[in-house]
N, C-alpha and C positions, 0 to 999 in steps of 0.2 A: 484797357485790356492788358493782362499780365503777359510779359514776353514769353515766347516758347521755351521749352526745356533747352533746346540747342538751336542754333541758327541752321536753316536748311543747307545741305551741302551744295556748293555752287556748281560743281561739275555735273551732279546728278539732278539738278533742279528740274522739276516738272515744268512742262511748257505753260507759259502764262496765257497764251491766246487760246480760244476755244479749239478743241481738237476734232470737233465734228459739227456738221450742220444738220444733223438728224432732227426730225420733229419730235414732239412730245410723245406721241404714240410709239414711235420707233425706240425712243430712249427707255420707255417703260418696258417694252418687250425685251430690249437688250439687258436691262437690269434683272428682270425676272429669269431670263434664260441663263444669265451668268451665275446667279445665285442657285438656280436649279442644278446647273452643271456641277457646282461645288458640292451641293448636297448629295447628288447622285454618285459622284465620284468617291466621296468619303463614305457614305452610308451603304451604298449598294455595290459599287465596284471595289471597295476597300483600298482605294488609292490613298497614299499618304497625303495628309492635308497640305503639305508644302507644294507638291505637284498639283493637287486639286485646285489650289488658289491660283496658281500660275495659269492653268488651263481655263479656269473660270474667267479670269481676266481677259484671256484671249477670246473666249466666246463673247463676252460682253463687248469688247472692242470691235470684233468683226460684225456683229449684229448692229452695233451703233454706227457702222461705216466710218470708223476711225482709221486713218492711214497707218500702215504698219510701223513707219518710223516714229510717228507721234505716239502710238500705243506703247512702243518699247521705251521711249523717253519718259512717258508718264509713269509706267510701271517701275522702271529703275529709279526714277526720282522718288517715288513713294518708298521703295525699299531702302534707299540711302538715308532719307530723312528719318524713317522709323528706326533703323539700326543705330543711327547716330543719337537719337533722342531716347530710345528705350533699351537697345541692346546693351549699352555700357552699364546701365543701372541693373539690369537683370543679372549680368555677369558678376558685378560687385556684390549683389545680394546673395548670389549662389556661393560666393567665397565665404561670406559670414556664415551661411547655413552649413557649408562643408566643415568648417572648423567647429561649429557648435555640435554637429553630429559626431564627428570623428573623435573629438576630445572627451566626449562623455558629458559635456556641459548640459545638453538637453536632458540626458538621463538624470543628472544631478538635480536639475530644477524640478523634474517630475517627482523624484523620490523625496526631495525636501518638502514639497507642498503636500503630496499625498500622504506622506508619513506622519504629518501633523494633524490630519483631520480623519474623521471616521463617520460611519453611519450616514445620516441624511446629508451631511455636508460634502461627502465624497463626489457626487455628480457635479456639484458647483465647483469644487476644486479642480476636477478634471477639465471642465469647460474653461476655467481661467488659465490653467497650465497650457492647454491646447492653443488658446488665443495668444498667449505670450510667446511660446516657441514657434507659433505659426507666423509670426511677423517676418522672420528672415527665411524660413524654410518653405520650399514648395510643398504643395498638398501631399503628393505621393510620399515624399521623404518624411513629412510629419506623421503620416499614417504608419510608416514602417517603424518609426521610433516610438510612437505612442501605443500602438496596438498591443505589443507584448506586455507593457505595463498594465494596460486595461485588463487583459486576460488574466494576468497574475493577481491583480488586486481583486478582481471579481471572484477568483477561485478561493482566495484567502479570507475574504470578508463575507462570502455568501451573498453579496449584493448582485442582483440580476445583471447579466452582461450588458443588455441594451440600456440599462439605467446608467451605466458608466460610459458605454461606447458611443451612444448618441451625443451626449454633451461634448465628448472629445472630438468627434467628427464635425459637430456644428462649429466649434471654436476654430478648427482648421479651415473649414469651408468658407465661413463668413470672411475671415481674414484674407483668404485666397481670392475672393471675388470683389472685395470692397476696398482693401487697404494696400497702398504701395508699400514695398517695392515689388509686389507680385505683377506678373506680365499683363494680365487683363486690365487692372486699374491704370497701369502705366500707359498702355496703348490708348485707352479711352482719353486719358488726360492729355496725351500728346496730340491725338487726332482732333480733339475739340479745343486745343490751346487753353486748357483749364489751368488754374493755379494749383500746383501740386500740394503746397502746404495747407491751403484752405480745403481742398478735397480730402486730404488726409484727416484733418480735424473733424470735418463733417462726417466722414466715413466712420471714424471711431464712435461718434455720437449715435450713428445708425446701428453700428455693429453691436454695441452693448445690449440694448433690449432685444435685438434679433437673436444673439447667442443665447440669452436667458430663456426666451420663449421656445425657440427651436431646439435648444439643448436640454438643460435639466427638466424644464416643464414638460416638453414633449417626450423626453426619454422616460420620465416617470409614468407617463400614460402608455406608451407603446410597449414597455417592458411587460405589461399584463397580457399582451396579445402576441408577442414574439418571444417565446421562451428559448432563447439561444443559449447554447452551452459552449464554453471556451474549448476550442479544438486542442486536444492534448499535444498533438504534433507541433503546434505553433507556439507553445509556451516557451518563453525565453530561457535559454540555458547557456552555461559557460563551462568549458572543459576544465576539469581539475588537473593537477599536475600528473596524476596517474592515468589520465585519459578518461576518467569517469565523467558523468554529467551532473552538474549541480544546478538545481532549479532556482535560479535567481536572475533578476534582470540585469543586463549589462549591455553597453553599447557595442561590445565585441562578441555578443552572443551569436549562436549559429544562425538565428533568423535574421538578425540585423545586418550581418556581413554580406548578405545577398544583395543589399542595396548598392547602387552605383556610387553613392556618396560616402559610404562607409569603407574605410581602408582603400581609397581610390588609387593609391600609389602602388599597391601590391599587384603582382602578376595574376593573382586569382583571389576570389573572396576569402577573407579570413587571414590573408598574409599580411604581416606587419607593414605599416607605411614607413619605409626607411630605405632610401636609395643606396645608402652606403653599406647597409647590412649591419649597422651598429645599433644594438638595442639600447633603449634608455628607459629609465623608470617612469611609469605612467602614473599620473595623479589626476583625479577628477577635479576640474576647476571649481573654485569656491562659488557658492550660490550667488552672492550679490555681485561680484565681478561679472559673472555670466549674464545676469539680468541687466546690468548696466550696459554691457556690450550690445545686447539685443536691442535695447531701447534707445541707444545713443543716436542713430540716424533719425529715428522718429522724432525724438525730442528736438534735435537741431532743425528739422524741417518745420515742426510746429512753432518753434521760437521765431523762425523767420516770418511765418504767417502772422503771429502775434505782433511782431515788430512792425509789419506793414500797416497794421491797424492802429497802433498806439504811438509810434515814433515818427517824427518829422523826417521827410526824405532829405538826404544829404548829411545827416548827423552821423557822428562816428559810430554810435551804437547801431544805427540802422544799417550802415554799410557793412559792419562786422556781421550782423545777423543775416544780411542778404548773401554774403559770401559763404559763411559757414552753413547756412541753410539751403544752399543750392544742392539739389539732389545728388549730383555726382560727388560733390565735396563731402556731404553728410555721409554717404555710403562708403566713400574712401576712408573717412575717419573711422567708421565702424570696422572696416577691414583691418586697418592698422592697429586699432585697439584690440581686436580679436586675435591678431597675431601674438600679442603678449598675454592677454588674459586667458585665451582658450588654446594657445599654442605653446609658447615657451613656458608659461606657468604650469602647464599640464605635463611638462617633462619632454616635450618634443624638441628635437634638434632643429637647426636652421633648415637642413635639407628635408626633414620631415614636414615642417610647416610649408615649405615650398611645394612639396609633393601633394599635400592636402589641398592647397590653393589651386594648383594646376589640375588635380584630379576632380575638382568640383566643376570644371568647365565642360568636359566632354558630355556629361549627362544632359546638359541644357542646350546642346547644339541643335537638337531637333526643335526645341521650343523657340530658339532664336530664329531658325529658318522659317518656321510657321509664322511667327510674328512679322518677319521681314516680308515674306510673300503676301501676308495679309495687308501690310502697309502698301504694297504695290497694287493689290486689288482695290483697296480703298481709294487710292489716288486715281486709278482709271475711272472708278465710279464718279469721283468728284470732277475730274477734268472733262468727262463726257457731258456733265451737266445734270446727272441724275439727282445729285444732292439738292440742287436748286429747285428741281422739279418737285421733289418730295416736300421741300420747305414751302413752296407756293401752295401745294395741295393741302398741306397741314394748316396753313393760314386760312385758306378758303373754307376748310371744314371746321375751323375753330378748335382744332385738336391740340391739346397740351403737348409741348415738345417732350416733357418728361414721360408722359404716357406713350407717345409714339416711340421714343427710344426704348422703353421697357418692352413694348409689344414686339418690335422688330427683333430685339435680342432674344426674347422668349421663342419666337418662331424659328429662328435659326438654331438656337440651342437644342430645341426638341428634335429638329430635323437632322442635325449633324452630330449631336452629342458632345460638341466641343465648346467649352465656355470661351476660349480664346478666339476661335473663329467667329462666334456670335458677337463678341465684344468688338472685334475689328470691323466686321461688316456693318453692324448697327451704327457704330461711331461714324463710319464713312457716309452712310446714308443720311444721318441727321446732322452732320457737321455744319451745314449752312444755317441751321436753326440756332446754333450757338452764338452767331453774330447778333441775334436779336435779344440775347439774354445778358444780364449783368454778371459780374464775377461769381457771386454765390450761385446764380442760376446755372451757369456753365458747369460748376463743380457738382451741383445736384444732378445735372443731366448725365455726367460721367458715372455717378453713383447709380442712377436709374438703369443705365445700360448694364452696369455690373450686376445689379440685382436680377435683371432679366436673364443674364447669361448663366445663372445658377438654377433656373427653373427645371423641375422634374427630370433629374438624371435617370435614364433607363438603360436598356440593353445595348444601345449604341455608344455608351460612354464607358471608357476604360475604368473610371473611378467606380462605377457600379460593380464591375466584376472584382475589383480590388477589395472593396468592402465585403462583398459576398464571400469571397474565399477566406479572408482574414478572420471573419466572424463565424464562419461555418454555417451560413444561412442558405435557405433555398431561394430560388428566384422570386417566389411570391413573398417570402419574408423580407427580402431585400427591398422590394417595391414598397411594402407596407411601412418599412422603417426608413431606409436611406432615401428612397425616391420622394416619399412624403416629407421628410425632413428638408430636403433640398427645395421643394416647392414652398414649404413654410418660410424658409430663409428668403426666397425670392419675393414672396408676397408681403411678408412682414417688413423686410428691408425697404421695399418700395413704398409701403405705407409710411414708414419713418421718413423717407425722402419727401413725400408729399406734405407731411406735417412740418418738416423743416422749411419747405418752400413757403409756408404761411407766415413764418416768423423771421426769415433772414432776407 
């Protein structure tokens, strides 16, 4: 078994002995009521997921007759382990994404690729670009950066909006659900003790056909039934020197500066990032340095996985790859490279680079807290024995762990609208099953949960409304396009996981 991402924190370690003597029926009831509490608090009471997960863990512990001190120790132990293993990686990934967005590197990649293709190749190019810049960027930030380009290209080329928009959304969504360093995949990998490099490699294999079918192929079909028109008010603009509006895409456009990661160091949206007040000449980063920066952490982690398969343990090459491919080292290397290729080379001063790096962290505070609370909820599930109960039931029913993980994630995703909550809860429930699988099997289980967490986004998902407003759709059109696309991603991705399970 591959070692965990980080060693559990000693001070916050969850109790090793059983925390309850409740019977099987009581444990099942506790798990159901705990999950129902989370679902109702998020979907009906509109309570923030962070508080909902804490309260859900409390309901679970009380119904399972867990002593208060043991319940607190279990919850805080899960929070500490999750933040130590996942929180650092999310923060480093956000820093790379912040520099990519603020420097104009993402905009440069999009313009370079889209500017060199036309006609039928445009949807494919848009899907590829979205997948590339979606590696370090969170889904919402990727949407904010890409949508203005999609709207403008659609207007200039007369290509139907959905024919370009669906491939872009598919590229972002698939990477968000299946490939580290996004929060969902990282949480699943940490909870199941999966090999990150192996999961990353298998995730990319699943992602490619999934993006193709749910992106360009589906986009070409749905464009006939959803005649969306680019909202004129959302077309990217940049102010001229005389205060006029120029219709051209730019990372500093009026639309993009409303995002938290764009100009994060300014006191208000649109204000330059410069703590000292000294303006410097801005230059868009070169295409290849920006691409290399984005891919560096992924390549280092993949090389580590390849080294584990091809090199003898203890050799110098194997040790080097083990160190450089460790997730925190790989992402730290990406941040350092981004400081030069996306920061200083773009004309930023040292204080500006520091401002962008610091400004990329506040927007992810909510995500980190949800992930941390989810880790605590998961640990209470595990320590109470719910996971073992589910594992035994799955064995008796002869149910595939991959199918069980996918179904649990699907149910929680549809109920709560949160892919992260679905991933965290499903991983905690099926975690004991991971002990019965080999390394590739555990990696595929993490991917199956990731696929399930993307199933049928609808009105209880913030992403649903983000897409609806940016593309000027009705609720019905959004369901026919975005919701169906998400369902295709979930089903096709899971089918790819099952196919890989036959050969690895």
